[in-house]
C-alpha positions in Angstrom: 23.9 4.2 68.1 20.8 5.5 69.6 17.9 4.6 67.5 16.6 7.7 66.1 20.1 8.3 64.4 19.5 5.0 62.9 16.1 5.9 61.5 17.5 9.0 60.3 20.4 6.9 58.3 17.8 4.8 57.1 15.6 7.5 55.8 18.8 9.0 54.3 19.5 6.2 52.7 15.8 5.5 51.1 15.6 8.8 49.8 19.1 8.5 47.6 18.0 5.5 46.7 15.0 7.2 45.2 16.6 9.9 44.2 19.0 7.5 41.8 15.7 5.8 40.3 13.7 9.1 39.5 17.2 10.8 37.6 16.9 9.2 34.3 14.6 9.5 31.4 11.0 7.7 32.2 7.6 7.3 30.9 3.8 8.6 32.8 1.2 8.1 30.6 2.0 9.6 27.1 4.5 11.6 28.5 8.3 11.5 28.8 9.4 12.5 32.5 12.8 13.4 33.8 13.2 13.3 37.8 10.0 14.1 38.4 9.1 16.8 35.5 7.7 16.8 32.2 10.2 17.2 29.6 10.5 17.5 26.0 13.4 15.9 24.2 14.9 18.7 21.8 17.8 17.7 19.7 19.3 15.9 16.8 20.5 13.0 15.5 24.2 12.8 14.7 23.8 10.0 13.6 27.4 8.9 13.1 30.6 10.5 12.6 31.9 6.9 10.9 29.1 5.3 9.8 29.2 2.2 11.5 32.7 2.6 13.2 32.2 5.4 16.0 32.0 3.2 19.0 34.1 -0.3 19.5 37.5 -1.7 18.5 39.3 1.3 19.4 37.1 3.1 16.5 36.3 5.9 19.7 39.4 7.0 20.5 40.9 7.1 17.0 38.2 8.6 14.8 35.2 10.1 17.0 35.7 11.0 20.6 36.7 14.5 19.5 34.3 15.2 17.0 31.8 14.2 18.8 32.4 15.6 22.2 32.4 18.5 19.6 28.8 18.1 18.7 27.6 17.4 22.1 29.2 21.2 23.5 27.2 22.6 20.0 24.4 20.8 20.9 24.2 22.3 24.7 25.2 25.7 23.5 22.0 25.7 21.2 19.7 24.7 23.9 19.4 20.8 22.7 18.9 18.1 25.4 19.2 15.0 23.4 21.0 13.1 20.7 20.4 9.6 18.8 23.1 8.1 18.0 23.9 4.9 15.9 25.9 1.8 17.5 26.2 -1.5 15.6 24.5 -0.1 12.6 25.0 -3.0 9.7 27.1 -5.1 11.8 30.6 -4.3 9.8 32.7 -3.6 13.4 30.6 -4.5 15.9 29.3 -6.8 17.1 32.4 -9.8 17.3 30.6 -12.5 15.5 32.4 -15.8 15.1 33.0 -17.5 11.3 29.3 -18.8 11.7 27.7 -15.9 12.4 27.4 -16.3 16.2 28.0 -13.8 18.2 31.1 -14.1 20.6 30.9 -10.5 22.7 30.3 -6.9 22.4 33.3 -6.2 20.1 36.7 -7.7 19.2 39.0 -5.9 21.5 37.0 -4.8 24.6 36.5 -1.2 24.0 33.1 -0.4 23.6 31.5 -0.9 26.6 34.2 1.9 27.7 33.7 3.7 24.5 29.7 4.0 25.5 30.2 5.1 28.9 32.8 7.8 27.5 30.5 9.2 25.6 27.3 9.1 28.2 29.7 10.7 30.6 30.6 13.2 28.4 26.8 13.8 27.4 26.1 13.9 31.3 28.5 16.9 31.6 26.6 18.6 28.8 22.9 17.8 30.5 22.0 16.1 27.1 20.2 12.7 27.0 21.6 9.8 24.6 19.2 7.3 22.5 21.6 4.4 21.1 20.3 3.1 18.2 21.6 -0.3 17.8 20.6 -1.9 14.4 19.8 -0.1 11.2 17.2 -1.4 9.4 17.1 1.1 6.2 20.3 -0.3 4.8 21.9 -3.9 6.0 24.2 -5.8 3.4 25.9 -7.4 6.3 24.9 -11.2 6.0 25.7 -12.0 9.6 23.5 -9.4 10.8 20.4 -10.3 8.6 21.0 -13.8 10.0 19.6 -12.9 13.2 16.5 -12.1 12.1 16.0 -15.5 10.7 18.0 -17.7 12.9 17.1 -17.6 16.8 20.0 -19.6 18.3 22.1 -16.5 16.8 20.3 -13.6 17.6 20.1 -15.4 21.4 24.0 -15.5 21.6 23.8 -11.3 20.5 21.5 -10.9 23.4 23.8 -13.1 26.2 27.2 -12.1 24.7 27.0 -8.5 24.0 23.3 -6.8 24.3 23.0 -7.7 28.0 26.3 -6.8 28.8 26.3 -3.6 27.5 23.1 -3.2 29.1 24.0 -4.1 32.5 27.2 -2.0 32.1 25.3 1.0 31.4 22.6 0.8 33.8 21.2 3.6 35.5 23.5 6.1 33.7 21.7 9.4 34.1 22.5 10.2 30.4 21.1 7.1 29.1 17.9 8.2 27.6 16.9 5.1 25.7 18.0 1.8 23.7 16.6 2.0 20.1 16.0 -1.6 18.5 16.4 -0.7 15.1 16.4 2.3 13.1 13.4 1.8 10.1 13.1 -1.8 10.2 10.5 -1.3 7.4 13.0 -1.4 5.0 13.7 -5.1 5.3 10.1 -6.0 5.2 8.0 -8.7 3.0 5.3 -5.8 2.1 2.0 -7.0 1.1 2.2 -10.2 3.1 -1.2 -11.1 3.8 -1.5 -13.2 7.3 -4.9 -14.4 9.1 -3.0 -12.4 12.2 -3.8 -8.9 11.8 -0.5 -8.3 13.4 2.0 -9.8 11.0 -0.7 -9.4 7.6 1.5 -6.5 5.7 -0.6 -5.7 3.1 -2.8 -2.3 4.7 0.7 -0.7 3.9 1.2 -2.4 0.3 1.2 0.9 -0.7 3.5 2.7 1.4 7.0 2.1 -0.2 7.8 -0.5 2.9 10.5 -3.1 2.1 12.6 -0.8 -0.4 16.1 -3.2 0.8 14.8 -6.3 -0.8 15.4 -8.4 2.4 11.9 -10.0 2.2 11.9 -10.4 6.1 8.2 -11.6 7.1 6.8 -8.6 9.6 6.4 -11.5 12.5 10.5 -11.8 12.9 10.9 -8.0 12.7 8.7 -8.1 15.5 10.4 -11.3 17.3 13.9 -9.3 16.6 12.2 -6.5 18.6 10.5 -8.2 21.3 13.3 -10.8 22.5 15.9 -7.8 22.4 13.5 -5.2 24.4 13.4 -8.2 26.8 16.7 -8.6 27.4 17.2 -5.3 28.1 14.3 -4.8 30.5 15.8 -7.9 32.3 19.2 -6.5 32.4 17.8 -3.4 33.7 14.2 -2.9 34.5 14.1 0.9 34.4 15.4 1.0 30.8 13.2 3.1 28.4 12.9 0.7 24.5 11.8 2.1 21.3 11.9 1.2 17.5 12.2 4.2 15.1 9.6 3.2 12.7 10.1 5.0 9.0 6.6 6.6 9.0 3.2 7.2 10.6 2.4 4.0 8.3 3.9 1.6 10.4 2.7 3.1 13.8 -1.0 4.0 14.0 -4.3 2.2 12.9 -6.6 4.9 13.0 -6.0 5.3 9.2 -7.3 3.0 6.2 -3.8 2.7 4.7 -2.1 2.3 8.4 -1.3 -0.3 11.1 0.8 0.0 14.4 2.7 -3.8 14.2 4.4 -1.8 17.5 1.5 -3.1 19.9 2.8 -4.6 22.8 0.0 -7.5 21.9 1.8 -7.7 18.1 5.4 -7.7 19.6 4.7 -10.3 22.5 2.5 -12.2 19.7 5.6 -12.6 17.8 8.2 -13.3 19.8 6.3 -14.3 23.1 8.3 -12.6 25.5 6.2 -10.4 28.0 8.9 -7.8 29.0 9.4 -7.6 25.1 7.8 -4.0 24.7 8.2 -0.6 23.6 8.2 2.3 26.2 7.4 5.5 23.6 7.0 5.5 20.1 9.1 7.3 17.2 7.9 8.1 14.0 10.5 9.4 11.1 9.2 11.7 8.2 10.1 13.3 5.4 8.0 14.8 2.1 6.1 14.2 0.6 4.0 14.6 3.5 0.3 12.6 3.5 -2.5 14.0 5.6 -1.6 11.6 8.4 2.1 12.8 8.6 3.8 13.8 11.9 3.6 17.7 10.9 -0.2 17.6 9.5 -2.0 16.3 12.7 -1.9 16.1 17.1 -0.3 13.5 18.4 -3.9 12.4 19.9 -4.9 11.7 16.2 -2.5 8.8 16.3 -4.8 7.4 19.3 -1.7 5.6 20.7 -1.7 5.2 24.5 2.3 6.1 24.7 4.5 9.2 23.9 5.0 10.0 20.9 8.5 11.5 19.5 9.7 12.5 15.9 12.9 10.6 15.7 13.7 12.1 12.2 12.7 15.1 9.8 14.5 18.1 8.0 13.7 21.2 6.6 15.0 20.5 3.5 12.7 17.7 3.2 9.5 19.4 4.8 7.7 20.9 1.7 8.4 24.5 2.8 8.8 24.5 6.7 11.2 26.5 8.1 13.3 24.3 10.9 12.1 26.5 13.3 8.5 25.7 12.8 9.0 22.3 12.7 10.6 22.4 16.5 7.7 24.5 17.6 4.8 22.0 15.9 6.5 19.3 17.7 6.6 20.6 21.0 3.0 22.0 21.1 1.1 19.4 19.4 1.8 16.8 22.0 4.6 15.2 20.9 7.7 14.3 23.1 10.6 14.7 21.2 12.2 16.3 17.8 15.7 15.1 16.7 16.5 16.9 13.4 18.4 14.9 10.9 21.3 15.4 10.8 24.4 16.7 12.0 27.0 14.7 9.8 25.1 15.7 6.9 24.0 13.6 3.6 21.0 13.2 2.0 18.1 14.9 3.3 20.0 16.5 6.1 19.5 19.9 6.8 23.3 21.5 7.8 23.9 21.8 11.6 23.8 25.2 11.3 19.8 24.6 10.1 19.4 22.3 12.9 21.4 24.5 16.0 19.0 27.1 15.1 15.4 24.6 15.4 17.1 23.9 18.8 18.0 27.2 19.6 13.6 27.8 19.1 13.0 26.0 21.8 16.0 26.7 24.1 14.8 27.6 27.6 11.4 26.4 27.2 9.1 25.3 30.2 5.3 25.4 28.8 2.8 22.7 28.4 4.8 20.6 25.9 7.5 19.8 28.5 10.5 21.0 30.0 13.5 21.6 27.9 16.8 22.2 29.3 17.2 20.3 32.9 20.4 19.0 34.7 21.1 15.3 34.2 22.2 14.3 37.6 
């Protein structure tokens, strides 16, 4: 083989590697990027078809595959590019716990990872990115899952036996947008609990409504729970993005007198000690009554955050009078990096699928300063 032929092969090989690295969601400053372009994630929460039973132990094929794929097609038709989907939820179906609450694997029958990969492949075919939400903090009744916040040895078995195998198996899949550690962990919070360390002191949000589940888990334990899982994800797949779905701006910014950002790099590392255990972008949920600091009342820069900010849950039915078109437009035009309306499955404060489709249609084809909305997921 001649030298120039060998050099050409090397260049092509390196170019292929770089293209593979680029073709996934990434972060640049306060922007979300895909394949080198600034993008806006316009989509919906599914968030489930069968609560806690969409993936694993044969449930995907038996219960949810057909419906979730139909929903993906509907999202794509209406110009959406991303969906937020819940995985373990409360832990009733997955992961696989033993009798003492230690994790043995992703699930009992071994279908969880293939189920997730099948869903990602279907999403990729429709040019849709997926945010997998691991846990639910808005409602948590499974004691084995609650114990993961209190017993680090049990949490470690989840990292070793379930989370790391999932992340490694799905690493670099172009349709995998991000891993969300937990939805609305503030529901579990021991609120109004003083601490000398401002990262753990929840007095500033005492009147916010946090802690509605009555589980009384200190903020430090919640932060450790996030820090350890984020670090495990980053160790298994350094290019993966990680987020947390905060229930409101109250726990996501330091700008206002009744708010505190508990999910800064410094706070997460202070709680859990793992330097890799950080978030790549922030996510805020918002429903009426909107305070003056709510996402649809301010521009993103108001929060003074140094990472992309997304709106992970909202609905016209709980907006105080905004239309769904106005809400998607507001998110796109005011610096937010994503808008995921709540939710295709229906329920309290949910918009209908038809309404959510109108919101995504409002942004279909946009490529302005707010970011590119429709792009190939390859």
